C-alpha positions, 0 to 999 in steps of 0.5 A: 499500500502507498503513502497516498492510499494510506493517506486517503485511507485516513481522510475517509475515516476523518470524515466529519470529525475535527482535524487540525491542519499545518499549512504553509508559513506555519499556520495551524487550523482546526476544523471538521474535515468535510471533504478532499479530493485526490489533491488533498484540497480540504473542505473544512467547516467550523474552522479556526486559525489555532494562535497561542491563546486566541484562536480566531473562527473562520467558518468554512474554508477550502484548503488548496492541497499544495498549501497542506503540510500536516493533516492530523486527527484532533 
């Protein structure tokens, strides 16, 4: 099984569950994974920028896969 297959398997299990996504530039976003595609474009709802102390709500967001560094269940 390839790394891409494992990634897709993990994403399938994470649908409608909270995830943490690290993007280029060091920003971290937490939200509920609504959907994804083969390019790792991610659709999150109830998303927020995770700052050291003050998270900022951003609602729904579409993240381009080429900006995603890390995806983790939360």
